[in-house]
C-alpha positions in Angstrom: 19.3 22.7 22.9 21.5 20.4 24.9 23.1 17.0 24.0 22.6 14.1 26.2 20.7 15.3 29.2 17.9 17.6 30.1 18.8 21.0 31.6 16.3 23.6 32.8 13.4 22.1 30.8 15.2 22.2 27.6 14.8 19.2 25.3 17.7 16.6 24.8 19.1 16.2 21.4 18.9 12.4 20.5 21.9 10.7 19.3 22.6 7.8 16.9 25.7 5.7 16.3 27.2 6.5 12.9 29.6 4.3 11.2 31.7 5.6 8.3 31.5 3.2 5.2 33.1 5.4 2.8 36.7 3.7 3.1 36.3 2.2 -0.2 36.6 5.5 -1.9 40.1 6.2 -0.3 43.3 5.4 -2.0 46.5 5.1 -0.1 48.8 5.6 -3.0 48.1 7.5 -6.3 48.2 5.9 -9.6 50.5 8.3 -11.4 51.4 5.9 -14.4 47.9 5.4 -15.8 47.4 6.1 -19.6 43.8 5.4 -20.0 40.5 4.5 -18.0 40.1 1.1 -19.5 41.2 -0.6 -16.1 38.1 0.7 -14.4 35.9 -0.7 -16.8 37.5 -4.2 -16.8 37.4 -4.2 -13.0 33.7 -3.2 -13.1 32.8 -6.0 -15.6 34.8 -8.7 -13.7 33.3 -7.8 -10.4 29.7 -7.8 -11.5 29.9 -10.9 -14.0 28.8 -13.3 -11.4 25.8 -11.5 -10.1 24.7 -10.7 -13.7 25.1 -14.6 -14.5 22.8 -15.4 -11.5 20.2 -12.8 -12.8 20.4 -14.3 -16.2 19.7 -17.6 -14.9 16.8 -16.6 -12.9 15.4 -14.7 -15.8 15.9 -17.3 -18.6 16.8 -20.6 -16.8 19.8 -22.5 -15.5 20.6 -23.9 -18.7 21.1 -20.7 -20.4 23.8 -20.7 -23.0 26.4 -18.1 -21.7 29.6 -17.3 -23.6 32.0 -14.6 -24.1 31.7 -12.3 -27.3 34.6 -14.3 -29.1 32.8 -17.5 -28.5 29.6 -16.4 -30.2 28.2 -18.6 -33.2 26.0 -17.0 -35.7 22.4 -17.9 -35.3 22.7 -19.6 -32.0 20.9 -18.3 -29.1 23.2 -17.2 -26.4 23.6 -15.0 -23.3 26.4 -12.4 -23.2 27.6 -10.0 -20.5 29.2 -6.9 -21.3 29.7 -3.2 -20.7 27.3 -0.9 -22.8 28.9 1.8 -25.0 26.5 4.5 -26.5 27.6 6.0 -29.7 26.1 9.6 -29.6 26.4 11.9 -32.5 25.3 15.0 -30.4 27.6 14.4 -27.5 30.2 17.3 -26.6 33.6 16.6 -28.4 37.0 18.3 -28.8 35.5 20.8 -31.5 33.7 22.5 -28.6 36.7 23.0 -26.6 38.6 24.3 -29.8 35.9 26.8 -30.3 36.0 28.2 -26.7 39.8 28.3 -26.9 39.9 30.4 -30.1 36.7 32.4 -29.6 34.9 30.7 -32.4 31.1 30.5 -32.7 30.2 27.6 -30.5 27.6 24.9 -31.1 24.2 25.8 -29.5 24.0 24.4 -26.0 21.8 21.3 -25.5 20.1 20.2 -22.3 20.1 16.6 -23.4 22.5 14.8 -25.9 20.3 11.8 -26.5 19.4 11.7 -30.4 17.4 9.3 -32.6 20.6 8.3 -34.2 22.3 6.8 -31.0 23.5 3.1 -31.2 24.6 0.8 -28.5 27.5 -1.5 -28.6 28.5 -4.2 -26.0 32.2 -5.2 -25.0 33.9 -7.6 -22.8 37.5 -8.4 -22.4 37.6 -10.0 -25.8 35.9 -7.7 -28.2 32.9 -5.5 -28.9 29.6 -6.0 -30.9 27.0 -3.7 -32.1 23.3 -4.3 -30.7 20.0 -4.3 -32.1 16.6 -5.6 -31.3 14.8 -5.5 -28.0 16.9 -2.9 -26.0 15.8 0.5 -25.2 18.7 2.7 -26.6 17.2 5.8 -25.1 17.2 4.6 -21.5 20.6 3.1 -21.7 23.9 4.7 -20.8 27.6 4.0 -21.3 29.1 2.0 -18.6 26.2 0.1 -17.5 27.0 -3.8 -17.2 24.2 -5.9 -18.5 23.4 -9.6 -19.3 21.9 -9.8 -23.0 20.1 -12.8 -24.4 19.8 -13.1 -28.3 21.7 -14.3 -31.3 24.5 -12.9 -33.6 23.2 -12.1 -37.1 25.1 -12.7 -40.3 26.0 -9.1 -40.4 27.9 -9.4 -37.3 25.4 -7.6 -35.0 23.8 -9.1 -31.9 20.0 -9.2 -32.0 18.7 -8.8 -28.4 15.5 -10.5 -27.4 15.7 -9.7 -23.7 17.9 -7.8 -21.2 18.8 -8.5 -17.6 20.4 -6.2 -14.9 22.0 -7.2 -11.7 19.1 -6.0 -9.8 18.8 -4.5 -6.2 21.8 -6.2 -4.1 21.2 -8.0 -0.8 20.0 -5.8 2.0 21.0 -5.9 5.6 18.1 -5.7 8.1 17.3 -2.3 9.1 17.9 -1.8 12.8 14.8 -1.6 15.2 14.5 2.1 16.3 12.0 2.9 18.8 12.0 6.8 18.7 11.7 9.1 15.8 15.1 10.2 14.7 15.7 12.3 11.6 18.7 12.7 9.2 18.8 16.3 7.8 19.9 16.5 4.1 20.6 19.7 2.5 22.5 20.5 -0.8 23.5 23.4 -3.3 24.3 25.8 -0.6 26.3 27.9 -3.3 28.1 29.9 -0.5 30.1 31.7 -3.4 26.9 33.1 -4.7 24.8 36.1 -4.0 24.9 37.5 -0.2 21.1 37.9 -0.2 20.7 34.2 0.3 22.6 34.1 3.5 19.5 35.0 5.3 17.8 31.8 4.4 21.0 30.0 5.1 21.1 31.4 8.6 17.4 30.5 9.2 18.5 26.8 8.4 21.5 27.1 10.8 19.2 28.4 13.7 16.7 25.7 12.9 19.2 22.8 13.1 20.8 24.3 16.1 17.2 24.7 18.0 17.5 28.4 18.0 14.5 28.8 15.6 11.7 27.0 17.2 8.2 28.0 18.5 6.3 25.7 20.7 7.0 22.1 22.3 6.4 20.4 18.8 8.8 22.2 16.8 11.4 21.9 19.6 10.8 18.3 19.8 11.3 17.9 16.1 14.6 19.9 16.2 15.8 17.7 19.1 15.2 14.5 16.8 17.7 15.5 14.2 20.7 13.2 14.7 22.7 14.0 11.6 23.2 16.5 9.1 24.6 15.7 5.6 25.7 18.4 3.2 25.3 16.9 -0.4 27.5 18.8 -2.8 27.7 22.2 -4.4 28.4 23.9 -0.9 31.1 26.5 -2.3 30.0 27.1 -6.0 27.0 25.9 -8.3 27.6 23.1 -10.8 25.6 24.5 -13.8 25.7 21.1 -15.7 26.9 22.5 -18.9 29.5 21.1 -21.2 31.3 24.6 -21.4 31.6 24.6 -17.6 33.2 21.2 -17.7 35.7 22.0 -20.5 36.7 25.1 -18.5 37.2 23.3 -15.3 39.2 20.5 -17.1 41.5 23.1 -18.8 42.3 24.7 -15.5 41.4 28.1 -16.7 39.6 30.3 -14.1 38.9 33.9 -14.2 40.1 36.2 -11.2 36.5 36.8 -10.6 35.5 33.1 -10.3 38.6 32.4 -8.1 37.6 35.2 -5.9 34.1 33.9 -5.5 35.4 30.4 -4.7 37.7 31.7 -1.8 34.8 33.7 -0.4 32.7 30.5 -0.8 35.3 28.5 1.1 35.3 31.2 3.8 31.6 31.1 4.3 31.4 27.2 4.3 34.0 27.4 7.1 31.8 29.6 9.1 28.9 27.4 8.6 30.8 24.2 9.4 31.7 25.7 12.7 28.1 25.4 13.6 27.1 22.2 11.6 29.0 18.9 9.7 29.6 17.1 5.7 29.0 14.3 3.3 28.4 13.8 -0.7 26.9 15.0 -4.1 24.4 13.9 -6.8 25.8 14.8 -10.3 25.6 11.1 -11.3 21.9 11.5 -11.9 22.4 14.9 -13.7 24.7 13.3 -16.1 22.5 10.3 -16.9 19.7 12.7 -17.5 21.9 14.4 -20.1 23.0 11.3 -21.9 19.5 9.5 -22.1 16.0 10.2 -22.5 15.1 9.2 -19.1 13.2 12.1 -17.6 12.1 11.3 -14.2 15.1 11.7 -11.7 13.7 9.1 -9.1 13.6 6.6 -12.1 17.3 7.3 -12.9 18.1 6.7 -9.1 16.0 3.4 -9.3 18.0 2.4 -12.5 21.2 3.0 -10.9 20.3 0.6 -8.1 19.0 -2.0 -10.5 22.3 -1.6 -12.5 24.2 -2.3 -9.2 26.2 0.9 -9.8 26.0 4.4 -8.4 27.8 6.2 -11.5 27.7 4.0 -14.4 28.7 6.9 -16.7 32.0 7.7 -14.9 34.6 8.0 -16.3 33.1 8.4 -19.9 31.2 11.7 -19.4 31.5 12.3 -15.7 35.0 12.7 -14.3 36.4 10.3 -11.8 39.6 9.1 -10.4 41.3 6.4 -12.7 41.0 3.5 -10.2 43.1 0.6 -11.4 42.2 -2.7 -9.6 38.6 -1.8 -8.4 35.6 0.4 -9.0 34.4 1.7 -5.8 31.1 3.0 -7.3 29.6 -0.6 -7.5 27.0 -1.2 -5.0 28.0 -3.9 -2.6 24.7 -4.0 -0.7 21.4 -2.4 -1.1 20.9 0.9 0.9 18.0 1.6 2.7 17.9 5.2 1.6 19.5 6.7 -1.7 19.3 10.4 -2.3 20.7 12.7 -4.6 21.5 16.3 -3.9 21.2 19.6 -6.1 17.9 18.6 -7.8 15.3 21.1 -9.1 12.6 20.0 -6.7 11.9 17.7 -3.8 10.4 14.3 -4.7 10.5 10.8 -3.0 9.2 7.3 -3.4 9.9 3.8 -2.0 10.9 0.8 -4.2 10.9 -2.7 -3.4 13.2 -5.8 -4.6 12.3 -9.2 -5.5 14.2 -10.4 -2.2 12.4 -8.1 0.1 14.4 -5.0 -0.3 12.8 -1.8 0.5 14.6 1.5 -0.4 13.6 5.1 0.0 14.6 7.2 -3.0 14.8 11.0 -2.4 15.6 14.1 -4.6 16.9 16.8 -2.4 16.4 20.2 -4.0 19.1 22.9 -4.2 19.1 25.2 -1.3 20.0 28.3 -3.2 17.0 27.7 -5.5 14.4 26.3 -3.0 15.6 27.5 0.5 14.6 23.8 1.6 16.4 20.9 3.4 14.9 17.3 3.7 14.2 15.4 6.8 14.3 11.7 6.7 12.9 9.6 9.5 15.2 6.6 10.0 12.6 4.7 12.1 9.7 4.9 9.4 11.6 5.9 6.3 9.2 9.1 5.8 10.6 12.1 4.5 9.5 15.8 4.1 10.9 19.1 3.0 11.5 22.0 5.3 11.4 25.1 3.8 12.9 28.6 5.2 10.9 31.5 3.9 12.5 34.8 3.0 10.3 37.7 2.3 11.9 40.0 -0.6 10.8 43.4 -1.8 
């Protein structure tokens, strides 16, 4: 495979202009004086208030009575905008960490922490208020910013009659592309895992580099891959369990796990010599655990409509304590939104009320599926490619 021009009948590798839009996640100076994470929630609420107020007016009319929580009057229908907080009796707590530290009998592990006793609270800069009424507690998560229509009851709770989210952000037009060009997305390489999986890994590398093709059609497809994105869990595999999170936070790693990590980094270096890197998808896993949303694509769609990539951070998903801004807010609507390290491949296209069109893609973990996903940036069609390995 050659880049740019034809040579002795070999197919040219197509190219594409790639602009790095991840600058907002960089920070020049680390905040070493933080004491809590409240600043990121305040920044999120302030930044999203105007778009949510617009969404409220679209849903309930321009004369909707918007007020802050401290301005609520009992029995008067009002619109409030706030950050949701979900009280969850089954969520992990410090007792689990103590039981791990002192070898006590731990609580039985749970796949999901949602429970029938969960309650929702809304808060803004002034105060917080418990919610009741027409709001889906099971599909809500801590950190989402929403507009709520309803009235304060005598008991001090806010009875919700309707909910509005920011919705899909404005979307820049997709560039016109005349030729089929593909972005290849792979996740969950888990290079610290079993060496038996490296055969499938090498088949993947050979496919991308054009060494594993049979016939003109396969060679043409390979030549149309213009970008490779490695989407998380490259060195080790994140199992999503609470115990794993606690051990990571406490900084206690066994000699064996450290050795596996080092071997994984070495293996990743060897692969990157032949390929290239990008991001991950544990935000969807976290929302899955802390809600009763089952469909991973529905979670992706809900994130877009909330206007935030990872609303549960930093409550139940670790992130850096940004002070003046929340970089995970969506400033524009993407054309493709994928999450890596999922159990299986799936995809669908959703549409917004202003003509937005977004392809949602669940990218399966390579260590489990031996698959990558090709996205055609001309047509937004996508398909998985599986590298079969025969085992005795």
